[in-house]
VOBA-544600 format. One line per 8 residues: for each residue x, y, z of N, C-alpha, C, CB. Coordinates in steps of 0.1 Angstrom, whole numbers. Glycine has a CB too. Layout:
X:Y:Z:X:Y:Z:X:Y:Z:X:Y:Z  ...;
END
This chain:
1361:-968:1385:1349:-975:1381:1340:-976:1394:1352:-990:1376  1327:-976:1391:1317:-977:1402:1308:-989:1399:1309:-963:1402  1305:-996:1409:1296:-1007:1408:1283:-1003:1415:1302:-1020:1415  1272:-1005:1408:1259:-1002:1413:1252:-1015:1415:1251:-993:1403  1248:-1018:1427:1242:-1031:1430:1228:-1028:1436:1250:-1039:1440  1218:-1033:1430:1204:-1031:1435:1202:-1043:1445:1193:-1031:1423  1198:-1039:1457:1198:-1049:1468:1186:-1058:1469:1199:-1041:1481  1178:-1059:1459:1167:-1069:1459:1155:-1064:1465:1172:-1081:1467;
1154:-1051:1469:1142:-1045:1474:1135:-1037:1463:1145:-1036:1487  1122:-1040:1462:1115:-1033:1452:1106:-1023:1459:1106:-1042:1443  1108:-1010:1457:1101:-1000:1464:1088:-996:1456:1110:-987:1466  1084:-1004:1447:1072:-1001:1439:1075:-993:1426:1063:-993:1447  1088:-989:1424:1092:-982:1412:1096:-991:1401:1103:-973:1416  1095:-1004:1403:1098:-1013:1392:1113:-1015:1389:1092:-1009:1379  1121:-1013:1400:1136:-1015:1398:1139:-1029:1396:1143:-1009:1411  1149:-1032:1387:1154:-1045:1385:1162:-1049:1397:1163:-1046:1372;
1159:-1059:1403:1166:-1063:1416:1176:-1074:1414:1155:-1067:1426  1186:-1074:1422:1196:-1085:1422:1206:-1083:1410:1189:-1098:1421  1207:-1072:1404:1216:-1070:1393:1227:-1061:1397:1209:-1065:1381  1239:-1063:1391:1250:-1055:1393:1254:-1048:1380:1263:-1063:1399  1256:-1035:1380:1259:-1027:1368:1273:-1021:1370:1248:-1016:1366  1281:-1022:1360:1294:-1016:1361:1293:-1002:1353:1305:-1025:1354  1296:-991:1361:1295:-978:1355:1309:-972:1354:1286:-969:1364  1313:-967:1343:1325:-960:1341:1324:-946:1347:1329:-959:1326;
1335:-941:1353:1335:-927:1358:1341:-918:1347:1343:-927:1371  1334:-908:1344:1338:-898:1334:1338:-884:1340:1328:-899:1322  1348:-877:1337:1349:-863:1342:1343:-853:1332:1364:-859:1345  1333:-846:1338:1326:-836:1330:1325:-823:1338:1312:-841:1325  1330:-812:1332:1330:-799:1339:1335:-799:1353:1316:-794:1339  1346:-807:1355:1352:-807:1368:1346:-817:1378:1352:-794:1374  1336:-823:1374:1329:-833:1382:1331:-847:1377:1314:-830:1384  1333:-857:1385:1334:-871:1381:1320:-877:1383:1344:-879:1390;
1315:-882:1371:1301:-887:1371:1301:-902:1366:1292:-878:1362  1292:-910:1371:1291:-924:1365:1284:-923:1352:1283:-933:1375  1288:-932:1343:1283:-933:1330:1282:-947:1325:1291:-924:1320  1271:-951:1319:1269:-964:1313:1265:-962:1298:1259:-972:1321  1271:-971:1290:1268:-970:1276:1256:-979:1273:1280:-975:1267  1246:-974:1266:1234:-982:1263:1233:-983:1248:1221:-976:1269  1226:-994:1244:1224:-997:1230:1213:-987:1224:1219:-1011:1227  1216:-982:1212:1206:-973:1206:1193:-980:1204:1212:-968:1192;
1182:-973:1206:1169:-978:1204:1162:-971:1193:1161:-978:1218  1156:-978:1184:1149:-972:1173:1134:-977:1174:1155:-975:1159  1125:-968:1174:1111:-971:1174:1106:-970:1160:1103:-962:1184  1100:-981:1155:1096:-982:1141:1081:-980:1141:1100:-995:1135  1074:-987:1150:1059:-986:1149:1054:-988:1164:1053:-997:1140  1041:-984:1165:1035:-986:1178:1023:-995:1177:1031:-972:1184  1021:-1004:1187:1010:-1012:1187:998:-1005:1195:1013:-1026:1193  1001:-994:1200:992:-986:1209:979:-983:1201:999:-973:1213;
980:-978:1189:968:-974:1181:958:-985:1178:972:-968:1168  963:-997:1178:955:-1009:1175:947:-1014:1187:963:-1020:1170  949:-1008:1199:943:-1014:1211:947:-1029:1211:928:-1011:1212  960:-1031:1209:964:-1045:1207:961:-1054:1218:979:-1045:1204  958:-1066:1215:956:-1076:1225:968:-1084:1226:944:-1085:1221  969:-1093:1236:980:-1102:1237:983:-1110:1225:978:-1111:1249  972:-1114:1218:973:-1122:1206:980:-1114:1195:959:-1126:1201  977:-1101:1193:983:-1093:1183:998:-1092:1186:977:-1079:1182;
1001:-1090:1198:1015:-1089:1202:1023:-1102:1200:1017:-1085:1217  1017:-1113:1203:1023:-1126:1200:1025:-1128:1185:1014:-1137:1206  1015:-1124:1177:1016:-1125:1163:1027:-1117:1158:1003:-1122:1156  1028:-1104:1162:1039:-1095:1158:1053:-1102:1162:1038:-1082:1165  1054:-1107:1174:1066:-1113:1178:1070:-1125:1170:1065:-1117:1193  1060:-1133:1166:1063:-1145:1158:1068:-1141:1144:1050:-1153:1157  1061:-1130:1138:1065:-1125:1125:1079:-1119:1126:1055:-1115:1120  1082:-1112:1136:1095:-1106:1138:1106:-1116:1139:1095:-1096:1150;
1104:-1126:1147:1113:-1137:1149:1116:-1145:1136:1108:-1147:1160  1105:-1147:1128:1107:-1153:1115:1115:-1145:1106:1093:-1156:1109  1112:-1131:1106:1120:-1122:1098:1135:-1123:1101:1115:-1108:1099  1138:-1123:1114:1152:-1124:1118:1158:-1137:1113:1153:-1124:1134  1151:-1148:1114:1156:-1161:1109:1158:-1160:1094:1145:-1172:1112  1149:-1155:1086:1150:-1154:1072:1162:-1145:1068:1138:-1149:1065  1164:-1134:1075:1175:-1125:1071:1188:-1131:1074:1173:-1111:1079  1189:-1138:1086:1201:-1145:1089:1205:-1156:1079:1200:-1151:1104;
1195:-1162:1074:1197:-1172:1064:1202:-1167:1051:1185:-1180:1062  1197:-1156:1046:1201:-1151:1033:1212:-1140:1033:1189:-1145:1026  1214:-1134:1044:1224:-1123:1045:1238:-1127:1040:1225:-1118:1059  1243:-1139:1043:1256:-1144:1038:1256:-1144:1022:1259:-1157:1043  1245:-1147:1016:1244:-1148:1001:1246:-1134:996:1231:-1154:997  1240:-1124:1002:1241:-1110:997:1256:-1105:998:1232:-1100:1005  1263:-1110:1008:1277:-1107:1010:1285:-1114:999:1282:-1111:1024  1281:-1126:995:1288:-1133:985:1286:-1126:971:1283:-1148:984;
1274:-1122:969:1271:-1114:956:1279:-1102:955:1256:-1111:956  1280:-1095:966:1289:-1082:966:1303:-1085:963:1287:-1075:980  1309:-1096:970:1323:-1100:967:1325:-1105:953:1327:-1110:977  1316:-1113:948:1317:-1119:935:1316:-1108:924:1307:-1130:933  1307:-1098:927:1305:-1087:917:1318:-1079:916:1293:-1079:921  1324:-1077:927:1337:-1069:927:1348:-1077:919:1342:-1066:941  1348:-1090:922:1357:-1099:915:1355:-1099:900:1356:-1113:920  1342:-1100:896:1339:-1100:881:1343:-1087:875:1324:-1103:879;
1339:-1076:882:1342:-1063:876:1357:-1061:874:1337:-1052:885  1365:-1065:884:1380:-1064:883:1385:-1072:871:1387:-1069:896  1380:-1084:869:1384:-1093:858:1380:-1087:845:1379:-1107:860  1367:-1082:844:1362:-1077:831:1370:-1064:827:1348:-1073:833  1376:-1057:836:1384:-1045:833:1396:-1049:825:1388:-1037:846  1401:-1061:828:1414:-1065:821:1411:-1072:808:1422:-1074:830  1399:-1076:805:1396:-1084:793:1391:-1073:783:1384:-1094:795  1398:-1073:771:1395:-1063:761:1385:-1068:751:1408:-1060:753;
1385:-1081:747:1377:-1086:736:1363:-1089:742:1383:-1099:731  1352:-1085:734:1338:-1087:738:1335:-1102:739:1329:-1080:729  1341:-1109:729:1339:-1124:729:1345:-1130:741:1345:-1130:716  1357:-1126:745:1363:-1132:757:1355:-1128:770:1378:-1127:758  1350:-1116:770:1342:-1112:782:1329:-1121:783:1338:-1097:780  1323:-1123:772:1311:-1132:772:1314:-1146:777:1304:-1132:758  1325:-1151:772:1330:-1164:776:1333:-1165:790:1342:-1169:767  1340:-1154:795:1343:-1154:810:1330:-1153:818:1351:-1141:813;
1320:-1145:814:1308:-1144:822:1300:-1157:822:1299:-1133:816  1300:-1164:810:1293:-1177:809:1300:-1187:818:1293:-1182:795  1313:-1188:818:1320:-1197:827:1318:-1194:841:1335:-1197:823  1318:-1181:844:1317:-1177:858:1303:-1180:863:1319:-1161:860  1293:-1178:855:1279:-1181:858:1277:-1196:861:1269:-1177:847  1283:-1204:853:1283:-1219:855:1289:-1223:868:1290:-1226:843  1300:-1217:872:1307:-1220:884:1299:-1216:896:1321:-1214:885  1292:-1204:895:1284:-1199:906:1272:-1208:908:1280:-1185:904;
1265:-1212:896:1254:-1221:897:1258:-1234:903:1248:-1223:883  1269:-1240:900:1273:-1253:905:1276:-1252:920:1286:-1257:898  1281:-1240:925:1284:-1238:939:1272:-1236:947:1294:-1227:940  1262:-1228:943:1251:-1223:951:1237:-1227:947:1252:-1208:952  1236:-1234:936:1222:-1237:931:1214:-1245:941:1223:-1245:918  1220:-1255:947:1213:-1263:957:1208:-1255:969:1222:-1274:962  1216:-1247:974:1212:-1239:986:1201:-1228:982:1224:-1232:992  1203:-1222:970:1193:-1212:966:1180:-1218:963:1198:-1204:954;
1180:-1230:957:1167:-1237:954:1159:-1240:967:1169:-1249:946  1166:-1242:978:1159:-1246:990:1153:-1234:997:1169:-1252:1000  1156:-1222:992:1150:-1210:999:1135:-1209:996:1157:-1197:993  1128:-1203:1006:1114:-1200:1004:1113:-1187:995:1107:-1198:1017  1100:-1185:991:1098:-1173:983:1101:-1160:991:1083:-1173:978  1097:-1161:1004:1100:-1149:1013:1115:-1147:1014:1094:-1152:1026  1122:-1157:1016:1137:-1156:1016:1143:-1150:1003:1144:-1169:1020  1137:-1155:992:1141:-1149:979:1138:-1134:978:1135:-1157:968;
1127:-1130:983:1123:-1116:983:1133:-1108:991:1109:-1114:987  1136:-1113:1003:1146:-1106:1012:1159:-1106:1005:1146:-1114:1026  1164:-1117:999:1177:-1117:992:1177:-1106:981:1179:-1131:986  1166:-1105:974:1166:-1094:963:1168:-1081:969:1153:-1095:955  1162:-1078:980:1163:-1065:987:1177:-1063:992:1153:-1063:999  1183:-1074:998:1196:-1072:1004:1207:-1071:993:1199:-1085:1013  1205:-1077:982:1214:-1075:971:1214:-1061:966:1210:-1084:959  1202:-1055:966:1202:-1040:963:1209:-1032:973:1187:-1036:961;
1207:-1036:986:1214:-1029:997:1229:-1029:995:1210:-1034:1010  1234:-1041:992:1249:-1043:992:1255:-1038:979:1252:-1058:993  1248:-1039:968:1254:-1035:955:1250:-1022:949:1252:-1046:945  1239:-1016:955:1233:-1003:950:1227:-1005:936:1244:-992:950  1224:-1018:933:1218:-1021:920:1207:-1031:923:1228:-1026:910  1195:-1030:916:1185:-1040:918:1190:-1053:911:1171:-1036:912  1184:-1064:914:1188:-1077:908:1185:-1076:893:1180:-1089:914  1174:-1069:889:1171:-1068:875:1182:-1060:868:1158:-1060:873;
1187:-1049:874:1198:-1041:868:1211:-1050:866:1201:-1029:876  1214:-1058:876:1226:-1066:875:1225:-1076:864:1228:-1073:889  1213:-1083:863:1211:-1093:852:1212:-1086:839:1198:-1100:854  1206:-1075:838:1206:-1067:825:1220:-1063:821:1197:-1055:826  1228:-1059:831:1242:-1054:828:1251:-1066:824:1247:-1047:841  1250:-1077:831:1259:-1088:829:1254:-1098:818:1262:-1095:841  1241:-1100:817:1235:-1110:808:1227:-1105:797:1227:-1120:816  1223:-1092:798:1215:-1086:787:1201:-1084:790:1216:-1095:774;
1194:-1076:782:1180:-1072:784:1170:-1084:783:1176:-1061:774  1173:-1093:773:1164:-1104:771:1164:-1113:784:1168:-1112:759  1176:-1116:789:1178:-1125:801:1171:-1118:813:1192:-1127:803  1173:-1105:814:1167:-1098:826:1152:-1098:825:1172:-1083:826  1146:-1096:813:1132:-1097:811:1126:-1111:814:1128:-1093:797  1134:-1121:810:1130:-1135:812:1129:-1138:827:1140:-1145:805  1140:-1135:834:1140:-1137:849:1130:-1129:856:1154:-1135:854  1127:-1117:852:1117:-1108:858:1104:-1115:857:1117:-1094:852;
1101:-1120:845:1088:-1127:843:1086:-1139:852:1086:-1131:828  1097:-1147:854:1097:-1158:863:1095:-1153:877:1110:-1166:862  1102:-1143:881:1100:-1137:895:1086:-1133:897:1110:-1126:897  1080:-1126:887:1066:-1121:888:1056:-1132:890:1062:-1112:876  1059:-1143:883:1051:-1155:884:1050:-1160:898:1056:-1167:874  1061:-1159:905:1062:-1164:919:1059:-1153:929:1076:-1169:922  1054:-1141:924:1049:-1131:933:1060:-1122:938:1042:-1137:944  1071:-1121:932:1082:-1112:936:1086:-1103:924:1094:-1119:942;
1095:-1094:927:1099:-1084:917:1114:-1082:917:1092:-1071:919  1121:-1085:907:1136:-1083:906:1139:-1068:906:1142:-1090:894  1130:-1060:903:1132:-1045:903:1130:-1039:917:1123:-1038:893  1127:-1047:927:1124:-1042:940:1137:-1035:946:1119:-1053:950  1135:-1023:951:1147:-1016:957:1146:-1016:972:1148:-1002:951  1157:-1014:978:1158:-1015:993:1156:-1001:998:1172:-1020:997  1147:-999:1008:1144:-986:1014:1146:-987:1029:1129:-982:1011  1158:-984:1034:1161:-985:1048:1154:-976:1057:1176:-983:1050;
1147:-965:1052:1140:-956:1060:1125:-957:1058:1145:-942:1057  1121:-966:1050:1107:-968:1047:1102:-982:1051:1103:-964:1033  1098:-989:1040:1092:-1002:1043:1102:-1012:1047:1086:-1007:1030  1115:-1010:1046:1125:-1019:1050:1133:-1015:1062:1135:-1021:1039  1127:-1006:1070:1134:-1001:1082:1136:-1012:1092:1125:-990:1089  1127:-1021:1094:1129:-1032:1104:1140:-1041:1099:1116:-1039:1106  1140:-1043:1086:1150:-1052:1080:1164:-1045:1082:1148:-1054:1065  1165:-1032:1081:1178:-1025:1082:1183:-1026:1097:1176:-1010:1078;
1174:-1025:1106:1178:-1027:1120:1183:-1041:1123:1166:-1024:1130  1177:-1051:1117:1181:-1065:1119:1195:-1067:1113:1171:-1075:1113  1196:-1062:1100:1209:-1063:1093:1220:-1056:1101:1208:-1058:1079  1218:-1045:1106:1228:-1038:1114:1232:-1045:1127:1223:-1023:1118  1222:-1052:1133:1224:-1060:1145:1233:-1072:1141:1211:-1065:1151  1230:-1078:1129:1238:-1089:1124:1253:-1085:1122:1232:-1095:1111  1254:-1073:1115:1267:-1068:1112:1275:-1064:1125:1266:-1056:1103  1268:-1060:1136:1274:-1057:1148:1277:-1069:1157:1266:-1047:1156;
1272:-1080:1153:1275:-1093:1160:1265:-1095:1171:1289:-1093:1166  1254:-1088:1171:1244:-1089:1182:1234:-1100:1179:1236:-1076:1184  1233:-1104:1166:1224:-1115:1162:1231:-1126:1155:1212:-1110:1153;
END
């Protein structure tokens, strides 16, 4: 191992001073070279084209910080949906009668409402929109498709109309390489334990 210590002198090159870096030594082509692992950097957009002012940058930072807060708040719910959906599907496979299946789904829905209704009602509309996207990310099904599959077309249409009234869409799908790219980066950071 090699320790690199910058001695506190700035030669005008903008070196970080007073820091110590631990470099692993790696052998490549017969030579032993220092190596440091760095975090992957993804560039999503540039503020350069806007001739951005300090105010624009501050506004972007505030929105980004708020997005991180909202995702961290609703991400656990998307994981619960994924786990519960697997549980329901396993149970439904063993139930043969359509009547028993409907009874099971009704009872399951009541227990989920009793457990999470209070927390979900406290969510903002933005948090609800993010949750809809994350549910699609985790289950590969939009919220509309899930409601339609488990509760029927009428119920799905009813909840879609309620969602549209509040300015959101249960049919919204998750696009990790398009409009949801920043969200995907934040979710990956959460999953890696960095946030």
